[in-house]
C-alpha positions as CSV (number, residue, x, y, z in Angstrom):
1,M,14.7,-19.5,-13.8
2,R,13.9,-18.9,-10.2
3,P,11.0,-16.6,-10.8
4,L,9.4,-19.1,-13.2
5,I,9.9,-21.9,-10.7
6,I,8.2,-19.9,-7.9
7,I,5.3,-19.0,-10.1
8,F,4.9,-22.6,-11.3
9,C,4.9,-24.0,-7.8
10,L,2.3,-21.4,-6.7
11,L,-0.1,-22.0,-9.6
12,T,0.1,-25.8,-9.1
13,L,-1.0,-25.6,-5.4
14,T,-4.6,-25.7,-6.6
15,P,-6.5,-23.4,-8.9
16,L,-6.7,-20.7,-6.4
17,S,-6.3,-16.9,-7.1
18,Y,-7.4,-13.4,-6.8
19,A,-7.1,-10.5,-9.2
20,Q,-8.7,-7.4,-7.7
21,D,-10.7,-6.2,-10.7
22,D,-11.4,-2.5,-10.8
23,E,-15.0,-1.6,-11.2
24,W,-15.2,0.6,-14.3
25,E,-18.1,2.8,-14.1
26,D,-21.0,2.3,-16.5
27,W,-21.1,4.9,-19.2
28,G,-24.3,7.0,-18.8
29,D,-26.9,7.0,-21.6
30,D,-28.0,10.6,-21.0
31,E,-27.1,13.3,-23.4
32,W,-24.4,15.8,-22.5
33,S,-27.1,18.6,-22.4
34,E,-29.2,16.6,-20.1
35,A,-26.3,16.0,-17.7
36,E,-25.6,19.8,-17.7
37,D,-29.2,20.5,-16.8
38,R,-29.0,18.0,-13.9
39,G,-25.9,19.6,-12.6
40,L,-23.1,17.9,-10.8
41,Q,-23.8,16.1,-7.5
42,W,-21.1,17.1,-5.0
43,N,-20.3,15.3,-1.7
44,G,-17.4,14.8,0.6
45,F,-16.6,15.2,4.3
46,V,-15.0,17.4,6.9
47,E,-12.7,15.7,9.4
48,A,-10.6,16.5,12.5
49,A,-7.9,14.1,13.7
50,V,-5.5,14.3,16.6
51,G,-2.8,11.9,17.8
52,S,-0.1,11.6,20.4
53,R,2.8,9.2,21.2
54,W,2.9,7.5,24.6
55,D,5.9,9.7,25.4
56,R,8.1,12.3,23.7
57,D,10.3,10.7,20.9
58,P,13.9,11.5,21.9
59,Q,14.9,11.7,18.3
60,V,12.0,13.8,16.9
61,G,11.7,15.7,20.2
62,R,7.9,15.8,20.2
63,K,5.0,13.9,21.7
64,Q,2.4,15.0,19.1
65,S,2.0,12.6,16.1
66,L,-1.1,13.9,14.3
67,G,-3.2,17.1,14.0
68,D,-5.3,17.4,10.9
69,A,-8.3,19.6,9.9
70,R,-9.4,18.2,6.5
71,V,-12.1,18.8,3.9
72,R,-12.8,16.7,0.9
73,L,-14.9,17.5,-2.2
74,E,-15.7,14.9,-4.8
75,T,-18.0,14.3,-7.8
76,N,-18.4,12.3,-11.0
77,W,-19.8,13.5,-14.3
78,S,-20.9,11.1,-17.1
79,G,-21.8,11.6,-20.7
80,D,-22.5,9.1,-23.4
81,R,-18.9,7.9,-23.8
82,L,-16.9,9.7,-21.1
83,T,-16.8,9.9,-17.3
84,V,-14.9,12.6,-15.4
85,G,-13.9,11.8,-11.8
86,F,-12.8,14.4,-9.2
87,K,-11.7,13.9,-5.6
88,G,-9.8,16.8,-4.0
89,E,-8.8,17.6,-0.5
90,A,-7.3,20.5,1.5
91,W,-6.2,20.4,5.1
92,Y,-4.3,22.2,7.8
93,D,-1.6,20.1,9.5
94,S,-0.9,21.4,13.0
95,Y,2.1,19.1,13.4
96,L,3.9,20.8,10.4
97,E,2.0,24.1,11.0
98,E,1.1,24.4,7.3
99,F,-1.8,24.2,4.9
100,D,-1.7,21.6,2.1
101,G,-3.9,19.9,-0.5
102,D,-4.0,17.1,-3.0
103,L,-6.0,15.6,-5.8
104,R,-6.7,12.0,-5.1
105,D,-8.6,11.6,-8.3
106,L,-8.8,13.7,-11.5
107,T,-9.5,11.3,-14.3
108,L,-11.1,10.8,-17.7
109,S,-12.6,7.3,-18.2
110,F,-13.8,6.0,-21.6
111,S,-14.0,3.0,-23.9
112,P,-12.3,3.4,-27.2
113,A,-13.7,0.0,-28.3
114,S,-16.1,-2.6,-26.9
115,S,-13.3,-4.6,-25.3
116,W,-11.2,-1.7,-24.1
117,D,-11.5,0.6,-21.0
118,L,-9.1,3.5,-20.4
119,K,-8.6,5.7,-17.4
120,L,-6.3,8.7,-17.7
121,G,-5.1,11.1,-15.0
122,R,-4.4,11.2,-11.3
123,Q,-5.8,8.0,-9.7
124,V,-5.2,5.4,-7.0
125,L,-3.8,2.2,-8.5
126,T,-4.1,-1.1,-6.7
127,W,-4.2,-4.9,-7.3
128,G,-3.0,-8.1,-5.5
129,T,-4.5,-10.2,-2.7
130,G,-2.7,-9.1,0.5
131,D,-4.4,-7.4,3.4
132,L,-2.0,-4.6,4.4
133,V,0.8,-6.8,2.9
134,F,1.9,-5.9,-0.6
135,L,3.8,-8.1,-3.0
136,N,2.7,-7.4,-6.6
137,D,1.0,-4.1,-5.7
138,L,4.0,-1.9,-6.5
139,F,2.1,1.4,-6.6
140,P,3.0,4.2,-4.2
141,K,2.0,4.0,-0.5
142,D,1.7,6.6,2.2
143,W,3.3,5.0,5.2
144,V,3.4,8.3,7.2
145,S,-0.4,8.5,7.1
146,F,-0.8,4.9,7.9
147,F,1.4,5.0,11.0
148,A,-0.1,8.3,12.2
149,G,-3.7,6.9,12.3
150,R,-5.3,8.6,9.3
151,E,-8.1,6.6,7.5
152,D,-6.7,3.4,5.9
153,E,-7.6,4.6,2.4
154,Y,-4.7,7.1,2.7
155,L,-2.3,4.2,2.7
156,K,-2.8,4.0,-1.1
157,A,-1.2,7.2,-2.6
158,P,-2.4,8.5,-5.9
159,S,-0.4,8.4,-9.1
160,N,-0.3,10.3,-12.4
161,A,-0.9,7.4,-14.7
162,V,-2.6,5.8,-17.6
163,R,-4.5,2.6,-17.0
164,G,-6.0,0.4,-19.7
165,T,-7.9,-2.9,-19.5
166,W,-8.5,-5.2,-22.4
167,Y,-11.1,-8.0,-22.0
168,G,-10.4,-11.1,-24.1
169,D,-11.9,-14.5,-24.5
170,V,-8.8,-16.3,-23.1
171,V,-7.3,-13.7,-20.8
172,N,-7.8,-10.2,-19.7
173,V,-5.0,-7.7,-19.6
174,D,-4.5,-4.7,-17.2
175,L,-1.7,-2.2,-18.0
176,A,-0.7,0.7,-15.8
177,W,1.9,3.2,-17.0
178,T,3.3,5.9,-14.8
179,P,5.4,8.3,-17.0
180,V,7.2,9.8,-14.0
181,F,8.4,7.6,-11.1
182,Q,6.5,8.4,-7.9
183,P,8.0,7.1,-4.7
184,D,6.2,6.2,-1.5
185,E,5.5,8.7,1.2
186,Y,8.2,7.2,3.3
187,L,9.5,8.0,6.8
188,T,11.9,10.9,6.6
189,G,12.4,11.7,10.3
190,E,10.1,14.8,10.1
191,R,7.3,13.1,12.0
192,F,8.6,9.6,12.9
193,S,12.1,8.4,13.7
194,F,13.6,5.2,12.1
195,F,16.7,3.1,12.4
196,S,19.7,3.9,10.3
197,P,22.2,1.1,9.7
198,L,24.9,3.6,8.8
199,A,24.5,5.5,12.1
200,G,23.8,2.3,14.1
201,Q,20.9,3.9,15.9
202,S,17.4,5.5,15.5
203,V,17.6,8.9,13.8
204,A,15.4,11.8,12.8
205,P,17.5,13.7,10.2
206,K,17.4,17.5,10.0
207,P,16.8,18.4,7.3
208,P,14.5,15.4,6.7
209,L,15.7,12.4,4.7
210,S,15.2,12.9,0.9
211,G,16.1,10.2,-1.5
212,I,17.6,11.1,-4.9
213,E,15.0,10.2,-7.4
214,P,15.6,8.8,-10.9
215,D,15.8,11.3,-13.8
216,K,12.3,12.3,-15.1
217,D,12.7,10.7,-18.6
218,I,10.8,8.0,-20.5
219,D,13.5,5.4,-19.7
220,N,12.7,5.7,-16.0
221,S,8.9,5.4,-16.3
222,E,7.1,2.6,-14.4
223,V,5.2,-0.1,-16.3
224,A,3.0,-2.7,-14.5
225,V,1.0,-5.4,-16.3
226,R,-1.5,-7.8,-15.0
227,L,-2.9,-10.8,-16.8
228,F,-6.1,-12.1,-15.1
229,K,-8.8,-14.6,-15.6
230,T,-11.7,-16.1,-13.7
231,I,-12.2,-19.9,-14.0
232,G,-15.3,-21.0,-12.2
233,S,-15.0,-19.6,-8.7
234,T,-11.2,-19.2,-9.0
235,E,-9.4,-16.0,-10.0
236,I,-5.9,-16.3,-11.3
237,A,-3.5,-13.5,-12.1
238,M,0.1,-13.0,-13.3
239,Y,2.0,-9.7,-12.8
240,L,5.0,-8.0,-14.4
241,Y,6.6,-4.8,-13.2
242,R,9.5,-2.7,-14.3
243,G,10.5,0.4,-12.4
244,F,12.1,1.1,-9.0
245,F,11.9,0.2,-5.3
246,H,9.5,2.8,-3.9
247,Q,11.7,3.6,-0.9
248,P,15.3,4.9,-0.8
249,T,16.8,1.6,0.2
250,A,19.9,2.0,-2.0
251,L,22.9,4.3,-1.8
252,T,24.7,6.3,-4.4
253,D,28.5,6.1,-4.7
254,T,28.6,9.1,-2.3
255,F,26.4,7.3,0.1
256,Q,23.3,9.4,-0.5
257,P,19.9,7.5,-0.3
258,T,18.4,6.7,-3.6
259,F,15.9,4.3,-5.3
260,A,17.2,1.0,-6.8
261,P,16.0,-0.3,-10.2
262,L,13.5,-3.1,-9.8
263,T,12.0,-5.8,-12.1
264,A,9.3,-8.0,-10.6
265,I,7.4,-11.1,-11.8
266,G,4.6,-12.7,-9.8
267,A,1.3,-14.5,-9.6
268,S,-1.7,-14.7,-7.4
269,L,-4.8,-16.8,-6.9
270,R,-7.9,-16.7,-4.8
271,R,-11.0,-18.9,-4.4
272,P,-13.5,-20.2,-1.8
273,L,-12.1,-22.9,0.5
274,G,-14.4,-24.6,3.0
275,V,-16.5,-21.9,4.7
276,G,-14.0,-19.1,3.9
277,L,-11.8,-17.6,1.2
278,F,-8.2,-18.6,0.5
279,N,-5.6,-16.5,-1.3
280,A,-2.0,-17.1,-2.3
281,E,0.5,-14.8,-3.9
282,S,4.2,-14.8,-4.8
283,V,6.7,-12.5,-6.5
284,Y,10.4,-12.5,-7.5
285,Y,12.1,-9.1,-7.0
286,A,15.1,-8.7,-9.3
287,S,17.3,-5.9,-8.1
288,R,18.8,-4.9,-11.5
289,S,21.8,-3.1,-10.0
290,D,23.0,-6.1,-7.9
291,R,22.2,-9.4,-9.6
292,D,24.8,-11.4,-7.7
293,G,24.2,-9.8,-4.3
294,T,27.7,-8.5,-3.7
295,N,27.1,-4.7,-3.9
296,P,26.3,-3.5,-0.4
297,R,24.8,-0.3,-1.7
298,F,21.8,-2.0,-3.3
299,P,19.1,-4.4,-2.1
300,N,19.5,-8.1,-3.0
301,D,17.0,-10.1,-5.0
302,Q,14.1,-11.5,-3.0
303,V,11.4,-14.1,-3.3
304,R,8.2,-13.1,-1.4
305,L,5.3,-15.4,-0.6
306,L,1.9,-14.8,1.0
307,L,-0.8,-17.3,2.1
308,G,-4.1,-16.1,3.6
309,Y,-7.5,-17.3,4.8
310,E,-10.6,-15.4,5.8
311,R,-13.9,-16.5,7.2
312,E,-16.9,-15.3,9.2
313,A,-16.5,-17.2,12.5
314,I,-19.9,-16.2,13.8
315,T,-22.5,-13.6,12.6
316,N,-20.8,-10.2,12.1
317,F,-17.4,-11.5,13.4
318,T,-14.8,-12.0,10.7
319,V,-11.4,-13.6,11.3
320,A,-8.5,-13.5,8.8
321,F,-4.9,-14.8,8.9
322,Q,-1.9,-14.4,6.7
323,Y,1.6,-15.9,6.5
324,Y,4.2,-13.8,4.8
325,L,7.8,-14.8,3.8
326,E,10.7,-12.7,2.6
327,W,13.5,-14.9,1.3
328,T,16.6,-12.9,0.5
329,Q,18.7,-14.3,-2.2
330,D,22.6,-14.5,-2.1
331,H,22.4,-13.9,1.6
332,S,25.9,-15.1,2.3
333,A,27.2,-12.6,-0.2
334,L,25.1,-10.0,1.4
335,L,26.7,-10.6,4.8
336,A,30.2,-10.9,3.4
337,N,30.0,-7.5,1.7
338,S,27.6,-5.6,4.0
339,L,28.7,-2.3,5.6
340,N,27.0,-3.5,8.8
341,P,26.2,-7.2,8.7
342,T,24.8,-7.2,12.3
343,F,21.9,-5.1,11.1
344,E,21.0,-7.1,7.9
345,A,17.7,-8.9,7.8
346,E,17.5,-12.7,8.3
347,K,17.7,-14.8,5.2
348,Y,14.1,-15.9,5.9
349,R,11.9,-13.2,7.4
350,H,8.6,-14.6,8.5
351,V,5.5,-12.5,9.4
352,L,2.2,-13.6,10.7
353,T,-0.9,-11.3,10.6
354,N,-4.4,-11.6,11.8
355,R,-7.4,-9.3,11.4
356,L,-10.4,-9.6,13.8
357,N,-13.5,-7.5,12.9
358,Y,-16.7,-7.4,14.9
359,R,-19.8,-5.4,13.9
360,L,-22.6,-4.8,16.4
361,N,-25.4,-2.5,17.3
362,Q,-26.9,-2.8,13.8
363,D,-23.5,-2.2,12.3
364,K,-23.1,1.2,14.0
365,V,-20.2,0.0,16.0
366,T,-17.1,-1.8,14.6
367,L,-14.4,-3.3,16.8
368,S,-11.2,-4.3,14.9
369,L,-7.7,-5.6,15.7
370,F,-4.9,-6.1,13.2
371,T,-1.6,-7.5,14.3
372,F,1.7,-8.2,12.7
373,Y,4.2,-10.5,14.4
374,S,7.5,-11.6,13.1
375,P,8.9,-14.8,14.8
376,S,12.2,-14.4,13.0
377,D,12.7,-10.8,14.1
378,N,10.7,-11.2,17.3
379,D,9.0,-7.9,16.9
380,Y,5.4,-6.8,16.4
381,Y,3.0,-4.1,15.3
382,V,-0.6,-4.0,16.8
383,R,-3.4,-1.8,15.4
384,P,-6.6,-1.8,17.6
385,A,-9.5,0.4,16.6
386,I,-13.1,1.2,17.3
387,S,-15.5,3.2,15.1
388,Y,-19.0,4.5,15.8
389,R,-21.4,5.6,13.2
390,Y,-23.7,8.0,15.0
391,S,-25.7,8.9,11.9
392,D,-25.4,9.0,8.1
393,Q,-23.4,12.2,8.6
394,W,-21.4,11.8,11.8
395,S,-18.8,9.1,12.6
396,F,-16.1,8.7,15.3
397,T,-13.0,6.6,15.2
398,G,-10.3,5.9,17.8
399,G,-7.3,3.6,17.7
400,A,-3.6,3.0,18.3
401,S,-0.4,2.0,16.6
402,I,1.7,-0.1,18.9
403,F,5.3,-1.2,18.0
404,G,7.7,-3.3,19.9
405,G,10.3,-6.1,19.9
406,E,13.8,-7.0,21.2
407,D,16.2,-5.5,18.7
408,P,15.8,-1.8,17.7
409,H,17.2,-2.5,14.2
410,T,14.3,-4.9,13.2
411,F,11.5,-3.6,11.0
412,F,8.8,-3.1,13.6
413,D,10.8,-2.5,16.7
414,Q,12.7,0.5,15.1
415,F,9.4,2.4,15.4
416,A,8.8,1.7,19.2
417,D,9.3,5.3,20.1
418,N,6.5,6.2,17.5
419,S,3.7,4.2,19.2
420,N,0.7,6.4,19.4
421,V,-3.0,6.8,19.9
422,Y,-5.4,8.8,17.7
423,V,-9.0,10.0,17.4
424,R,-10.9,11.1,14.3
425,V,-14.3,12.8,13.9
426,R,-15.9,13.0,10.5
427,Y,-19.0,14.8,9.1
428,N,-20.2,13.5,5.7
429,Y,-22.2,15.8,3.5
């Protein structure tokens, strides 16, 4: 009953909601032969990025945090009924001293019926209302790139998935199916250290941490469903998810890190309020392997809540605030059975965020500041940045990731030795 109570309370606050609708591309009217005659329009960028910690991380043993030389190539091709999307990258990572590459998009999009859109292949999946805080967006994230100072778009990692959207008169339905579970790009100790409750200190394992993933069979696929509707200026959504926690926060019976089964049910809403935009979101995480909270090897159930507000304070200056709550269920049982109760999170973990964004010099310069502060953990994460668009081709970005707090086992303070600065130079073609 608890998930239903939370959702009911959220939806009765006021009719406020947000459902981030994906923009399905319009299907072209040109004939296939005409498209072939036109040829594909290719674009992309070349980018160099470097980053350094304040000082050498005693666990990792290095001061460098980032060193990329990257090239991207992307295009779209549309026929009468089909669109093909491609977005590929290759790069040299001087930190790891290796070449690598990835497909961020390789998809087929089409409409099998007037009320259906389908998108098949490798794609970035996203929904929900949070700004750098994710409740119902249970698709893979790349935290290594985010902390290192790569472009924010890399926080969303691609998935090999099928996404379908059905548009109805009463409600619209979004379905995302990932046949093979894909975890986050989580911290392994290879580039950034982290706190280990078992060790009781910050660690950077060698070889790097590697969670034992679920077997690659149909029973372990991920299914995410979103029901959404716009009523006037209000957007309302409900979410269902069945899969796994995307980071190895559980332990096997031999104390190897692994991914706990997860079922989630949530809701969100967004609408104008006064001179700004208000959003609210909630979710109930049901840890299927530990429903009564007594097994210390698995995460406990949680209720998570997000409230946010954004407005343009003055011309070109945007201010946004969020309040985020993690409410751990059966917390007394968690402490009674924990292997290290001192290092367990508070029953109620509160986080406040704010984003300040100021554009000047005809939008060529952007100053931004994003801060996370937890009054319950008394720790913080600060992300200042400045970007300069010299021309349509050239742009420059500099920024920092600054972590701190009082207790090295709390979420943000565990990364204090990873505080770093970075610079990126990009040429678009």
